[in-house]
N, C-alpha and C positions, 0 to 999 in steps of 0.2 A: 581545515586539514583533522582541527581537533575532533570538529563536528562528526565527518567522515569517519574517525577511528573510534568515534563512543557509537556510531550507527554500526560499524564491523563486529565492534564488542558483542555490543545487543542481537545482532542475528544468528552469533554465533554460538552465544549463551543459549539461545532461543532452541537454536538445531541441537545440540546436545541435550537440553533438556526435553526435545521431543522425541529424538532418540530412545533416551531414558525410558522415556513414558513407554513407548512399545515396543522396547524389547528386540531380542532378534531377526531380523529379518528374517521372509519364509527361502527356504532353502530352493536353489535354480537349478534344474536339471538344465539338459540340451535343447528341447521343446517347452518346456515345463514350468510353471515356478508351483514347490509344493509347501503345503501348508493343513493346518488343519481351522477350514472353515464350514465344514459339517457341524448342524445342531440339531444334538440329539434328545427327541423329543420324549422314548420310553422302550425300554429293556423289560423283556421275558423271556424266560430258562424254560425249556423243556426238556426232560425228561425222557429218554427211549424207553419202553419196557423190554430191558434186558440186561444178563446179568454178565459179566459186568455193567451199570450203569453208562451208557452214554448221554451227555448234556449238550443243547443245542442251544446257544441265544438270537435271541433277535434283536436288531435294534431297527427303529422306527426314527424317522427326522425328515430334514431337508436342506436343501445346499442351497444356498444364495442366488444362485446364476444360471443361466442354459448352458454357460460356459463350465461349471466349475462341476468334476466329477470327485465318484469317491475311487479313491487310489489301492487303498487298505487299512486293513486292520487288524491290530497285533495286539496281541493277548499277551497279559504277565501277572503271573501269579504272584501274591505274599500272604503265608498265613491261609487264613480264611478268603481272601478276598481278590477276587480278577477285574480287572484293571483293562479297560479296552480303551484304545487312543484310536482314535479314526485320522487317517493322513487324508488330505484332498487333492488333489492336481489343478490345474488352469494353463491355457495354452499361454505365453508369453506374447508380448506386443501389442500392438492396439488393433483387435479384435471386435467385430458385433456381437454379441448377444443379447439372447428374452433375459430381462432384469427379472420375470419370475420367479419364485419359489418352486424347489424342485424336490418332491417327496420322492423318499427311498425306504429302501425297506430291507435289509441282510440277513445271512442266517451265516453263522458262523458255528464251529464244533468248538467244547469248552474239552482238555485235556483232564476228567476226573477220575482214570483209573488209578488206582492203588489210595488213593483219597482214605482216611478215617471217617468214619459216620459224623453227623453234624451239619451243622448252620452253616451256608455259603453265601457269601453275595458276591455279586455281580456289577462294576459301577462303569458306567460310562460318562462322564462331566458331570451333570447334576442327576443325573438318574441312574437308580440302583433297583436289582432284583435279586432277591431270597429266594433260593432252594437249600432243601431238606437229604440229606443223604442216611437213610434209616439205618445202615447197617456196614460195615467198611468194605468199600468197593474192592475186594480184591478180587481176580478168577482162581475159583479152585481149580484143579487139574479135571478133567474129564474123566469118562470110563476108560477112553482108551489112552494108553498109557502114554503115546508120541506125540497128541494134540492138546487144547483145549479148545473146546470148542464155544460160540458166544455167537452172538445177532452183533458184529462190528461193523456192517456194512452201512450206508449211508445211502438211501435212494434219495436222488434229485429228481428223478422226470421218468413218467412210468407213461404209458398206452399199451392199446390194445385192439386189434384188428380182426375180423374174421376172413378165414384163408381162401383160396377159390378153391382147394381140392377136395375133394369126394371120398367121405363124407367129409364135411366143412370141421374149420378147426379152430381154437380162438386164441390168437398169438399174444402172450402181452410183452413187451420189450423192457426191461428194467435197464436206466441209465443211472450209475453213481460211482460210489468211490469207495476204496477200501486206506483202512488207516496207514498202512505199511506194508514195506515190501513184502515181508512173512504172513500176511492175512491173506488168507484166500477164499473162497465161496466152496461150501463140501456141498449146499445142496439147498431147494426152494421147496419148501411146502404149501399148500394152498388149503386153505378149511373156508366151506361153501355154509353161508348163512341164511335163506330164504333169495333174496335177489343179490346179496355180494359175496363177492369172493375175497380174504384174507389173505394174502400173500408171506412167509416170514424168511428171510433168507438167514440159510445157516452158513456161520464159519469157522474157519478153524486156521489156528499157529502153532507152531511147533511148541510143543513144551519146557519147558528151561532156561538158559542163558540164550540169547544166540543173537548173532548181528544180522539187523537187517535195517533196507534202507527209510530212513523217516519218512520220503514224501509219500504223498498219497499218492495212490492207484489208481486210475479210472476203471470203472465196468460198463459193459451193456451185456446183459443175461437176455436172453431169448427163453419161455417160456410154457408151454405148450396146455392151456385150462382144460380139466376134464367136464369138459361142457356137453357131454352124452345125456342126450333126454332132455335137455333144456326145453320150457317152452316159449313163443314167441314172446318178447316184453324189451325191456330193459337192464341190466346189470350195469355193476357197479365192482372195478377192482382196486382194494386198497391193500396197500405197500408203507409202513409208516405212515408219513404226511400227505403221503400222493394218491391222487385218485385217477382213475383213467375209467372212462364208461363202454359199453358196447350195446349193442339191438341186435335179437335175435327175429328177423323176420318171419311172417307163416311160410313163406316157398321155401327160405332156409332151412325152417323145421325141418319140414317135410322132405328134404334133399337129405340133409347130412343125418337124421335121425330114421332111416324108416322103420319098415316092419321086421321083426323077429324073422318073418318065413325068408328074408335076403339074406341072411346070414347063419353061419355054425360055431356055435359055441362052443369051450373047450379050454384045457389046459394045458396048450401045448408049448408053452416058452419051458426052454432049458434055461433050471438060475445054476448058475455057477458059482455064487457065493452070496453072505450077506453080511451086514456088518451094522453095530447099534453104534448112534452117537445120540449121547446124554448134553443136551443145550443148556450151560450156565445160565438158568435163570430161577424165579422162584415162586409158581411149582413148576417144580422142573419137567422141561417137553423134553419128548425120548422120540426120535426117530430114525424109520431102518433103510439102510440103502442095500438094494437087491441089483444086482446085474449079471448077465446073461445075455442069450439070443433065441431069436424067432427061425423057424425052420425055412420061413421064403420070404420074398417080397408082401405076399395079400395077406399075411398073420399077421394083426397088429394084437397091444395089451387092450382089453376092452376096460376091464375095471381090475387095483387090488383090494381086496377084503383083508379082516383083521379081527377074530373073535379071542375074546381072552375067557377061560376060565380059569377061576382062580387065579394061580401065579402062573400060566402058559399062555400067550399070544400066539393065537394061529392065524398066519398070513396064508392068502390063497392069490395066485394071478389068475386071471382069467383073460382068455385070448378068443379072439373072433377073426372069420373069412369069409369073404363072400360067396355063399352057396352055389352051386352048380358046377359047369365046366368054365373057366375060368384062366387066359396067362399070366403067367406069374414067374418072376423072376429066382431062380434057384438058391440062389446065394443063401447062407443065414444073413440075419441081419442083427446085429450087437444091442443092448438095452442098458440102460442103467435107470433104474427108478427109487422113489424116494415118498415113506410114507409112516403119518406120522400115529403114533401113537396113541393110546388115551389111558394116560397115567394119571389126572385129575382126580385126588382122594382118596388115591389108592395107600394103603399102609405101610411103614420102610420093612424092605425084604428083599430078598434075593428073588427076579422070575425068568424063565428062560422067550425067546420066541424060538417059533419053529417054522421052516418055508421049506415043502420038498423035504429033501434028503440034510439039510443044514438047519443048525440049529445054536444061538448063541445066549449068551449069558447078560444079565445087566442088575445092577443094584440100588435100590433106594436108599440113602443113607438116614434119611428117616422120612417120618408122615408128609407124604408129599399132599398139604391141606394147606389153602391161602387160612395162614389167621387174624 
């Protein structure tokens, strides 16, 4: 009897000791057991070129088996340190799992708006990364008094396709999210350099103290590239860290972009208004919103040009319609277009933008030159 009691006492003592070594057991949900079984091998911070700056943390690592999955990554900021906590989950019960390690790569946004200039670090387990804010990351009010303009949309996926219409168009689809319920997409601009189109999404949110839902807001935007006159070949479209490719074939080029004798060119767009957006970046970026209507279903906008003489930007909308006797819908067709102005390197001062009978002013508070 005494021997049995001694063995029982030792068993209990060993059980308490083992429990103390293991700590709190993982939490259990209805169908899953939650824990922190992911192993982090590296952390990387990417600063997006916008103002205010946006930061993304990339976490690389692996899971212990095929049944364990990454459930959530939480972020807690204390002082200059962002601490990432990775929560995993695994189905409860006796299940068959592959025992091989499963690598993962996850990207999440860091809330750095309003932070002062300085050095910051991101920590996940025993891995860390450091990033620097050269200036206070505080948005300044844009030229429009009611809104703050910036680049706060996050692009998660991009695709490009050539339409079956004649003339053919290159349609780009952008999927992503906005940081809150007050931020909205104001326009999308495109810049071409050789065989690469770079897209930028301009966002705006109400200035001042406003109540906003803090949940991210997904979006899907379609954007038509100005692909007029593209030679046959392969092209790339880039938006933030996402990219897509499309190809112009010889037969597509000849069909989509026939000679000038098939079209009549003019200035038949009726402009109803224009506004100026100043994006919070440095150097400052300026774009012009144009809206109005086309006289019928055959007339389309061919290109929008801008020229600068001293402090005056002159914007012109060129239209085209098929030459000859063609059947067209006679209803007017509304349009809204955004065109970027080349303001890099301009000195501080007041500038004006004219298009037709409309004129708007904007001011560069300082020389728009990268130091």
